[in-house]
All heavy atoms as TSV, in Angstrom:
chain	resi	resn	atom	element	x	y	z
A	1	MET	N	N	15.881	-44.686	16.771
A	1	MET	CA	C	14.971	-43.823	16.031
A	1	MET	C	C	13.719	-43.520	16.860
A	1	MET	O	O	13.238	-42.391	16.855
A	1	MET	CB	C	14.623	-44.506	14.709
A	1	MET	CG	C	13.743	-43.692	13.822
A	1	MET	SD	S	14.630	-42.256	13.250
A	1	MET	CE	C	13.488	-41.589	12.131
A	2	LEU	N	N	13.205	-44.524	17.529
A	2	LEU	CA	C	12.016	-44.331	18.363
A	2	LEU	C	C	12.314	-43.362	19.512
A	2	LEU	O	O	11.467	-42.537	19.866
A	2	LEU	CB	C	11.532	-45.680	18.901
A	2	LEU	CG	C	10.217	-45.671	19.667
A	2	LEU	CD1	C	9.108	-45.143	18.782
A	2	LEU	CD2	C	9.893	-47.051	20.184
A	3	ASN	N	N	13.530	-43.450	20.049
A	3	ASN	CA	C	13.931	-42.543	21.129
A	3	ASN	C	C	13.991	-41.098	20.620
A	3	ASN	O	O	13.606	-40.162	21.328
A	3	ASN	CB	C	15.287	-42.984	21.686
A	3	ASN	CG	C	15.601	-42.318	23.000
A	3	ASN	OD1	O	14.707	-41.819	23.674
A	3	ASN	ND2	N	16.870	-42.302	23.358
A	4	PHE	N	N	14.456	-40.897	19.393
A	4	PHE	CA	C	14.512	-39.555	18.797
A	4	PHE	C	C	13.110	-38.971	18.652
A	4	PHE	O	O	12.886	-37.807	18.942
A	4	PHE	CB	C	15.210	-39.611	17.435
A	4	PHE	CG	C	15.155	-38.317	16.684
A	4	PHE	CD1	C	15.945	-37.249	17.070
A	4	PHE	CD2	C	14.286	-38.158	15.613
A	4	PHE	CE1	C	15.897	-36.047	16.389
A	4	PHE	CE2	C	14.219	-36.961	14.937
A	4	PHE	CZ	C	15.028	-35.898	15.323
A	5	ILE	N	N	12.161	-39.767	18.220
A	5	ILE	CA	C	10.778	-39.296	18.044
A	5	ILE	C	C	10.163	-38.925	19.391
A	5	ILE	O	O	9.488	-37.904	19.514
A	5	ILE	CB	C	9.938	-40.358	17.303
A	5	ILE	CG1	C	10.454	-40.505	15.873
A	5	ILE	CG2	C	8.463	-39.980	17.313
A	5	ILE	CD1	C	9.830	-41.646	15.106
A	6	LYS	N	N	10.419	-39.725	20.425
A	6	LYS	CA	C	9.902	-39.410	21.757
A	6	LYS	C	C	10.488	-38.099	22.273
A	6	LYS	O	O	9.781	-37.268	22.837
A	6	LYS	CB	C	10.216	-40.543	22.736
A	6	LYS	CG	C	9.358	-41.764	22.566
A	6	LYS	CD	C	9.705	-42.811	23.599
A	6	LYS	CE	C	8.897	-44.061	23.383
A	6	LYS	NZ	N	9.253	-45.114	24.356
A	7	ASN	N	N	11.788	-37.917	22.081
A	7	ASN	CA	C	12.422	-36.676	22.527
A	7	ASN	C	C	11.884	-35.478	21.743
A	7	ASN	O	O	11.699	-34.397	22.297
A	7	ASN	CB	C	13.938	-36.760	22.369
A	7	ASN	CG	C	14.568	-37.649	23.409
A	7	ASN	OD1	O	14.000	-37.884	24.473
A	7	ASN	ND2	N	15.745	-38.168	23.103
A	8	PHE	N	N	11.663	-35.655	20.458
A	8	PHE	CA	C	11.165	-34.560	19.628
A	8	PHE	C	C	9.765	-34.137	20.055
A	8	PHE	O	O	9.453	-32.953	20.123
A	8	PHE	CB	C	11.163	-34.983	18.158
A	8	PHE	CG	C	10.695	-33.907	17.224
A	8	PHE	CD1	C	11.517	-32.847	16.912
A	8	PHE	CD2	C	9.425	-33.953	16.663
A	8	PHE	CE1	C	11.101	-31.847	16.062
A	8	PHE	CE2	C	8.986	-32.961	15.813
A	8	PHE	CZ	C	9.833	-31.901	15.513
A	9	THR	N	N	8.903	-35.075	20.355
A	9	THR	CA	C	7.534	-34.743	20.756
A	9	THR	C	C	7.475	-34.152	22.163
A	9	THR	O	O	6.547	-33.413	22.481
A	9	THR	CB	C	6.616	-35.984	20.684
A	9	THR	OG1	O	7.148	-37.008	21.528
A	9	THR	CG2	C	6.492	-36.479	19.260
A	10	ASN	N	N	8.463	-34.449	23.009
A	10	ASN	CA	C	8.467	-33.913	24.369
A	10	ASN	C	C	9.200	-32.583	24.491
A	10	ASN	O	O	9.147	-31.942	25.535
A	10	ASN	CB	C	9.098	-34.917	25.335
A	10	ASN	CG	C	8.228	-36.138	25.535
A	10	ASN	OD1	O	7.011	-36.059	25.410
A	10	ASN	ND2	N	8.842	-37.266	25.833
A	11	ASP	N	N	9.898	-32.170	23.436
A	11	ASP	CA	C	10.651	-30.917	23.471
A	11	ASP	C	C	9.683	-29.743	23.430
A	11	ASP	O	O	8.837	-29.646	22.547
A	11	ASP	CB	C	11.606	-30.855	22.278
A	11	ASP	CG	C	12.555	-29.689	22.363
A	11	ASP	OD1	O	12.721	-29.146	23.466
A	11	ASP	OD2	O	13.128	-29.333	21.320
A	12	GLU	N	N	9.797	-28.822	24.393
A	12	GLU	CA	C	8.862	-27.698	24.503
A	12	GLU	C	C	9.538	-26.348	24.281
A	12	GLU	O	O	8.965	-25.308	24.582
A	12	GLU	CB	C	8.180	-27.715	25.863
A	12	GLU	CG	C	7.305	-28.923	26.087
A	12	GLU	CD	C	6.567	-28.857	27.405
A	12	GLU	OE1	O	6.665	-27.824	28.095
A	12	GLU	OE2	O	5.904	-29.831	27.741
A	13	ASP	N	N	10.750	-26.326	23.755
A	13	ASP	CA	C	11.450	-25.060	23.548
A	13	ASP	C	C	10.700	-24.157	22.580
A	13	ASP	O	O	10.602	-22.960	22.790
A	13	ASP	CB	C	12.863	-25.308	23.018
A	13	ASP	CG	C	13.766	-25.899	24.084
A	13	ASP	OD1	O	13.438	-25.751	25.279
A	13	ASP	OD2	O	14.787	-26.507	23.717
A	14	GLY	N	N	10.163	-24.679	21.519
A	14	GLY	CA	C	9.418	-23.878	20.551
A	14	GLY	C	C	8.137	-23.309	21.143
A	14	GLY	O	O	7.745	-22.184	20.836
A	15	ALA	N	N	7.487	-24.088	21.996
A	15	ALA	CA	C	6.239	-23.629	22.614
A	15	ALA	C	C	6.491	-22.439	23.536
A	15	ALA	O	O	5.690	-21.501	23.592
A	15	ALA	CB	C	5.582	-24.767	23.384
A	16	VAL	N	N	7.598	-22.447	24.239
A	16	VAL	CA	C	7.928	-21.340	25.125
A	16	VAL	C	C	8.190	-20.085	24.300
A	16	VAL	O	O	7.766	-18.986	24.665
A	16	VAL	CB	C	9.152	-21.698	26.003
A	16	VAL	CG1	C	9.626	-20.496	26.783
A	16	VAL	CG2	C	8.811	-22.834	26.937
A	17	THR	N	N	8.860	-20.240	23.173
A	17	THR	CA	C	9.123	-19.103	22.300
A	17	THR	C	C	7.825	-18.505	21.781
A	17	THR	O	O	7.654	-17.285	21.753
A	17	THR	CB	C	10.013	-19.533	21.118
A	17	THR	OG1	O	11.226	-20.081	21.641
A	17	THR	CG2	C	10.333	-18.367	20.217
A	18	VAL	N	N	6.900	-19.344	21.379
A	18	VAL	CA	C	5.604	-18.867	20.888
A	18	VAL	C	C	4.861	-18.132	21.995
A	18	VAL	O	O	4.268	-17.074	21.754
A	18	VAL	CB	C	4.764	-20.039	20.339
A	18	VAL	CG1	C	3.340	-19.606	20.059
A	18	VAL	CG2	C	5.408	-20.615	19.093
A	19	ASP	N	N	4.926	-18.642	23.207
A	19	ASP	CA	C	4.274	-17.967	24.341
A	19	ASP	C	C	4.845	-16.569	24.541
A	19	ASP	O	O	4.093	-15.611	24.747
A	19	ASP	CB	C	4.452	-18.775	25.627
A	19	ASP	CG	C	3.639	-20.059	25.637
A	19	ASP	OD1	O	2.722	-20.172	24.802
A	19	ASP	OD2	O	3.931	-20.935	26.476
A	20	TRP	N	N	6.163	-16.431	24.477
A	20	TRP	CA	C	6.787	-15.120	24.663
A	20	TRP	C	C	6.443	-14.163	23.535
A	20	TRP	O	O	6.247	-12.973	23.766
A	20	TRP	CB	C	8.303	-15.268	24.788
A	20	TRP	CG	C	8.713	-15.603	26.192
A	20	TRP	CD1	C	9.142	-16.802	26.640
A	20	TRP	CD2	C	8.683	-14.742	27.326
A	20	TRP	NE1	N	9.399	-16.743	27.991
A	20	TRP	CE2	C	9.124	-15.484	28.437
A	20	TRP	CE3	C	8.332	-13.408	27.511
A	20	TRP	CZ2	C	9.232	-14.940	29.704
A	20	TRP	CZ3	C	8.440	-12.874	28.777
A	20	TRP	CH2	C	8.887	-13.628	29.858
A	21	VAL	N	N	6.376	-14.677	22.321
A	21	VAL	CA	C	6.024	-13.815	21.187
A	21	VAL	C	C	4.595	-13.302	21.332
A	21	VAL	O	O	4.319	-12.119	21.117
A	21	VAL	CB	C	6.215	-14.577	19.853
A	21	VAL	CG1	C	5.585	-13.826	18.699
A	21	VAL	CG2	C	7.692	-14.815	19.590
A	22	VAL	N	N	3.679	-14.172	21.703
A	22	VAL	CA	C	2.282	-13.765	21.885
A	22	VAL	C	C	2.158	-12.769	23.041
A	22	VAL	O	O	1.451	-11.759	22.928
A	22	VAL	CB	C	1.389	-15.003	22.125
A	22	VAL	CG1	C	-0.008	-14.603	22.566
A	22	VAL	CG2	C	1.337	-15.864	20.877
A	23	LEU	N	N	2.856	-13.019	24.127
A	23	LEU	CA	C	2.814	-12.110	25.270
A	23	LEU	C	C	3.389	-10.742	24.908
A	23	LEU	O	O	2.809	-9.703	25.257
A	23	LEU	CB	C	3.593	-12.712	26.447
A	23	LEU	CG	C	3.617	-11.915	27.738
A	23	LEU	CD1	C	2.208	-11.759	28.294
A	23	LEU	CD2	C	4.505	-12.596	28.756
A	24	THR	N	N	4.480	-10.718	24.185
A	24	THR	CA	C	5.084	-9.452	23.768
A	24	THR	C	C	4.164	-8.690	22.826
A	24	THR	O	O	4.008	-7.467	22.942
A	24	THR	CB	C	6.446	-9.712	23.090
A	24	THR	OG1	O	7.288	-10.423	24.008
A	24	THR	CG2	C	7.114	-8.419	22.700
A	25	ALA	N	N	3.534	-9.385	21.894
A	25	ALA	CA	C	2.597	-8.737	20.973
A	25	ALA	C	C	1.408	-8.153	21.726
A	25	ALA	O	O	0.940	-7.053	21.404
A	25	ALA	CB	C	2.123	-9.725	19.916
A	26	ALA	N	N	0.927	-8.854	22.737
A	26	ALA	CA	C	-0.197	-8.347	23.524
A	26	ALA	C	C	0.195	-7.086	24.294
A	26	ALA	O	O	-0.576	-6.129	24.378
A	26	ALA	CB	C	-0.691	-9.423	24.496
A	27	ILE	N	N	1.408	-7.060	24.832
A	27	ILE	CA	C	1.862	-5.884	25.577
A	27	ILE	C	C	2.028	-4.693	24.640
A	27	ILE	O	O	1.650	-3.562	24.978
A	27	ILE	CB	C	3.174	-6.202	26.323
A	27	ILE	CG1	C	2.892	-7.164	27.468
A	27	ILE	CG2	C	3.841	-4.938	26.837
A	27	ILE	CD1	C	4.119	-7.713	28.146
A	28	VAL	N	N	2.569	-4.924	23.452
A	28	VAL	CA	C	2.732	-3.840	22.480
A	28	VAL	C	C	1.367	-3.299	22.057
A	28	VAL	O	O	1.161	-2.085	21.968
A	28	VAL	CB	C	3.548	-4.317	21.259
A	28	VAL	CG1	C	3.484	-3.318	20.118
A	28	VAL	CG2	C	4.990	-4.566	21.663
A	29	ALA	N	N	0.418	-4.193	21.797
A	29	ALA	CA	C	-0.921	-3.756	21.392
A	29	ALA	C	C	-1.591	-2.954	22.510
A	29	ALA	O	O	-2.226	-1.926	22.251
A	29	ALA	CB	C	-1.772	-4.966	21.023
A	30	LEU	N	N	-1.444	-3.402	23.738
A	30	LEU	CA	C	-2.015	-2.674	24.874
A	30	LEU	C	C	-1.383	-1.291	25.001
A	30	LEU	O	O	-2.080	-0.297	25.264
A	30	LEU	CB	C	-1.822	-3.463	26.165
A	30	LEU	CG	C	-2.389	-2.851	27.436
A	30	LEU	CD1	C	-3.904	-2.715	27.330
A	30	LEU	CD2	C	-2.017	-3.679	28.646
A	31	GLY	N	N	-0.082	-1.208	24.782
A	31	GLY	CA	C	0.594	0.084	24.825
A	31	GLY	C	C	0.088	1.033	23.756
A	31	GLY	O	O	-0.088	2.231	23.999
A	32	LEU	N	N	-0.161	0.514	22.563
A	32	LEU	CA	C	-0.694	1.346	21.489
A	32	LEU	C	C	-2.101	1.843	21.801
A	32	LEU	O	O	-2.439	2.999	21.540
A	32	LEU	CB	C	-0.686	0.583	20.171
A	32	LEU	CG	C	0.693	0.332	19.558
A	32	LEU	CD1	C	0.578	-0.607	18.362
A	32	LEU	CD2	C	1.345	1.631	19.161
A	33	VAL	N	N	-2.922	0.983	22.357
A	33	VAL	CA	C	-4.289	1.373	22.712
A	33	VAL	C	C	-4.274	2.458	23.791
A	33	VAL	O	O	-4.981	3.468	23.690
A	33	VAL	CB	C	-5.108	0.143	23.170
A	33	VAL	CG1	C	-6.406	0.550	23.818
A	33	VAL	CG2	C	-5.362	-0.787	21.997
A	34	VAL	N	N	-3.463	2.268	24.805
A	34	VAL	CA	C	-3.377	3.255	25.889
A	34	VAL	C	C	-2.802	4.565	25.357
A	34	VAL	O	O	-3.291	5.654	25.703
A	34	VAL	CB	C	-2.538	2.704	27.059
A	34	VAL	CG1	C	-2.194	3.789	28.059
A	34	VAL	CG2	C	-3.269	1.567	27.743
A	35	GLY	N	N	-1.782	4.488	24.519
A	35	GLY	CA	C	-1.196	5.693	23.950
A	35	GLY	C	C	-2.184	6.475	23.116
A	35	GLY	O	O	-2.232	7.709	23.176
A	36	THR	N	N	-2.992	5.784	22.339
A	36	THR	CA	C	-4.005	6.446	21.523
A	36	THR	C	C	-5.057	7.116	22.399
A	36	THR	O	O	-5.466	8.257	22.130
A	36	THR	CB	C	-4.671	5.437	20.576
A	36	THR	OG1	O	-3.663	4.838	19.760
A	36	THR	CG2	C	-5.700	6.092	19.702
A	37	ALA	N	N	-5.496	6.432	23.438
A	37	ALA	CA	C	-6.503	7.001	24.328
A	37	ALA	C	C	-5.973	8.237	25.052
A	37	ALA	O	O	-6.663	9.261	25.149
A	37	ALA	CB	C	-6.953	5.962	25.349
A	38	VAL	N	N	-4.758	8.175	25.533
A	38	VAL	CA	C	-4.172	9.316	26.234
A	38	VAL	C	C	-3.959	10.480	25.266
A	38	VAL	O	O	-4.206	11.640	25.602
A	38	VAL	CB	C	-2.848	8.908	26.915
A	38	VAL	CG1	C	-2.078	10.109	27.410
A	38	VAL	CG2	C	-3.119	7.949	28.060
A	39	SER	N	N	-3.523	10.161	24.063
A	39	SER	CA	C	-3.274	11.208	23.072
A	39	SER	C	C	-4.551	11.960	22.716
A	39	SER	O	O	-4.558	13.191	22.653
A	39	SER	CB	C	-2.667	10.586	21.816
A	39	SER	OG	O	-2.551	11.528	20.796
A	40	SER	N	N	-5.632	11.225	22.491
A	40	SER	CA	C	-6.887	11.909	22.132
A	40	SER	C	C	-7.437	12.699	23.311
A	40	SER	O	O	-7.979	13.797	23.132
A	40	SER	CB	C	-7.920	10.906	21.627
A	40	SER	OG	O	-8.355	10.071	22.676
A	41	GLY	N	N	-7.288	12.198	24.513
A	41	GLY	CA	C	-7.730	12.932	25.696
A	41	GLY	C	C	-6.926	14.199	25.909
A	41	GLY	O	O	-7.470	15.257	26.252
A	42	ALA	N	N	-5.619	14.122	25.687
A	42	ALA	CA	C	-4.773	15.307	25.841
A	42	ALA	C	C	-5.103	16.351	24.782
A	42	ALA	O	O	-5.103	17.552	25.064
A	42	ALA	CB	C	-3.303	14.909	25.752
A	43	LYS	N	N	-5.388	15.905	23.559
A	43	LYS	CA	C	-5.744	16.852	22.501
A	43	LYS	C	C	-7.053	17.556	22.835
A	43	LYS	O	O	-7.181	18.764	22.639
A	43	LYS	CB	C	-5.862	16.143	21.159
A	43	LYS	CG	C	-6.216	17.095	20.035
A	43	LYS	CD	C	-6.027	16.474	18.685
A	43	LYS	CE	C	-6.437	17.337	17.536
A	43	LYS	NZ	N	-6.580	18.738	17.729
A	44	THR	N	N	-8.024	16.833	23.355
A	44	THR	CA	C	-9.302	17.433	23.736
A	44	THR	C	C	-9.105	18.484	24.825
A	44	THR	O	O	-9.665	19.589	24.746
A	44	THR	CB	C	-10.269	16.341	24.219
A	44	THR	OG1	O	-10.432	15.369	23.193
A	44	THR	CG2	C	-11.612	16.917	24.597
A	45	LYS	N	N	-8.313	18.150	25.835
A	45	LYS	CA	C	-8.067	19.105	26.921
A	45	LYS	C	C	-7.309	20.331	26.424
A	45	LYS	O	O	-7.588	21.455	26.837
A	45	LYS	CB	C	-7.285	18.446	28.053
A	45	LYS	CG	C	-8.076	17.442	28.835
A	45	LYS	CD	C	-9.167	18.133	29.623
A	45	LYS	CE	C	-9.907	17.129	30.474
A	45	LYS	NZ	N	-11.019	17.723	31.182
A	46	THR	N	N	-6.346	20.122	25.535
A	46	THR	CA	C	-5.584	21.244	24.992
A	46	THR	C	C	-6.470	22.169	24.179
A	46	THR	O	O	-6.390	23.397	24.305
A	46	THR	CB	C	-4.423	20.731	24.122
A	46	THR	OG1	O	-3.609	19.858	24.906
A	46	THR	CG2	C	-3.581	21.860	23.585
A	47	ASP	N	N	-7.327	21.583	23.339
A	47	ASP	CA	C	-8.250	22.403	22.544
A	47	ASP	C	C	-9.193	23.207	23.445
A	47	ASP	O	O	-9.483	24.373	23.176
A	47	ASP	CB	C	-9.054	21.526	21.586
A	47	ASP	CG	C	-8.198	20.938	20.480
A	47	ASP	OD1	O	-7.082	21.453	20.237
A	47	ASP	OD2	O	-8.648	19.950	19.859
A	48	SER	N	N	-9.662	22.583	24.515
A	48	SER	CA	C	-10.541	23.274	25.457
A	48	SER	C	C	-9.810	24.433	26.134
A	48	SER	O	O	-10.368	25.525	26.287
A	48	SER	CB	C	-11.041	22.284	26.503
A	48	SER	OG	O	-11.754	22.934	27.512
A	49	LEU	N	N	-8.570	24.206	26.530
A	49	LEU	CA	C	-7.789	25.253	27.178
A	49	LEU	C	C	-7.527	26.413	26.222
A	49	LEU	O	O	-7.651	27.582	26.606
A	49	LEU	CB	C	-6.464	24.687	27.678
A	49	LEU	CG	C	-5.509	25.663	28.348
A	49	LEU	CD1	C	-6.129	26.221	29.620
A	49	LEU	CD2	C	-4.196	24.988	28.645
A	50	VAL	N	N	-7.199	26.120	24.980
A	50	VAL	CA	C	-6.954	27.170	23.997
A	50	VAL	C	C	-8.212	27.994	23.762
A	50	VAL	O	O	-8.164	29.223	23.693
A	50	VAL	CB	C	-6.412	26.572	22.674
A	50	VAL	CG1	C	-6.426	27.590	21.555
A	50	VAL	CG2	C	-5.002	26.039	22.877
A	51	SER	N	N	-9.356	27.332	23.646
A	51	SER	CA	C	-10.597	28.091	23.412
A	51	SER	C	C	-10.937	28.957	24.627
A	51	SER	O	O	-11.442	30.071	24.463
A	51	SER	CB	C	-11.743	27.134	23.086
A	51	SER	OG	O	-12.074	26.341	24.183
A	52	GLN	N	N	-10.674	28.511	25.826
A	52	GLN	CA	C	-10.894	29.329	27.017
A	52	GLN	C	C	-9.961	30.527	27.056
A	52	GLN	O	O	-10.362	31.625	27.447
A	52	GLN	CB	C	-10.719	28.490	28.287
A	52	GLN	CG	C	-11.833	27.522	28.541
A	52	GLN	CD	C	-11.580	26.687	29.805
A	52	GLN	OE1	O	-10.598	26.878	30.489
A	52	GLN	NE2	N	-12.487	25.769	30.077
A	53	MET	N	N	-8.701	30.289	26.639
A	53	MET	CA	C	-7.736	31.405	26.627
A	53	MET	C	C	-8.151	32.451	25.583
A	53	MET	O	O	-8.038	33.647	25.838
A	53	MET	CB	C	-6.339	30.869	26.322
A	53	MET	CG	C	-5.730	30.075	27.450
A	53	MET	SD	S	-4.155	29.330	27.012
A	53	MET	CE	C	-3.114	30.766	26.890
A	54	ILE	N	N	-8.631	32.008	24.436
A	54	ILE	CA	C	-9.040	32.941	23.392
A	54	ILE	C	C	-10.260	33.745	23.851
A	54	ILE	O	O	-10.332	34.949	23.654
A	54	ILE	CB	C	-9.320	32.189	22.083
A	54	ILE	CG1	C	-7.998	31.680	21.489
A	54	ILE	CG2	C	-10.052	33.067	21.084
A	54	ILE	CD1	C	-8.173	30.778	20.289
A	55	SER	N	N	-11.223	33.066	24.498
A	55	SER	CA	C	-12.426	33.757	24.932
A	55	SER	C	C	-12.141	34.766	26.052
A	55	SER	O	O	-12.869	35.745	26.221
A	55	SER	CB	C	-13.495	32.768	25.360
A	55	SER	OG	O	-13.099	32.110	26.542
A	56	SER	N	N	-11.078	34.539	26.816
A	56	SER	CA	C	-10.746	35.482	27.888
A	56	SER	C	C	-9.827	36.604	27.416
A	56	SER	O	O	-9.484	37.486	28.185
A	56	SER	CB	C	-10.090	34.746	29.060
A	56	SER	OG	O	-8.800	34.297	28.699
A	57	GLY	N	N	-9.397	36.553	26.157
A	57	GLY	CA	C	-8.565	37.611	25.607
A	57	GLY	C	C	-7.093	37.354	25.718
A	57	GLY	O	O	-6.284	38.206	25.388
A	58	THR	N	N	-6.695	36.187	26.197
A	58	THR	CA	C	-5.289	35.842	26.325
A	58	THR	C	C	-4.817	35.183	25.032
A	58	THR	O	O	-5.498	34.345	24.472
A	58	THR	CB	C	-5.064	34.858	27.489
A	58	THR	OG1	O	-5.648	35.400	28.656
A	58	THR	CG2	C	-3.607	34.587	27.713
A	59	THR	N	N	-3.656	35.585	24.562
A	59	THR	CA	C	-3.115	34.995	23.342
A	59	THR	C	C	-2.415	33.689	23.678
A	59	THR	O	O	-1.524	33.681	24.545
A	59	THR	CB	C	-2.092	35.945	22.674
A	59	THR	OG1	O	-2.708	37.206	22.479
A	59	THR	CG2	C	-1.624	35.384	21.349
A	60	PRO	N	N	-2.799	32.583	23.048
A	60	PRO	CA	C	-2.146	31.289	23.354
A	60	PRO	C	C	-0.737	31.224	22.795
A	60	PRO	O	O	-0.391	31.828	21.876
A	60	PRO	CB	C	-3.035	30.251	22.695
A	60	PRO	CG	C	-3.929	30.966	21.753
A	60	PRO	CD	C	-3.899	32.415	22.142
């Protein structure tokens, strides 16, 4: 029984799984942040281009 308890406390399989889950969640969150930033920047540039085209008489 004592040997079982020692093996149980030294087993690190669950800790590795938790590390991978946290790492994956961080990568997904970073991807969402970058995607949001790129999306808003692209929308700003598109709106600017459309307003320039309208002011020059070109139909978008």
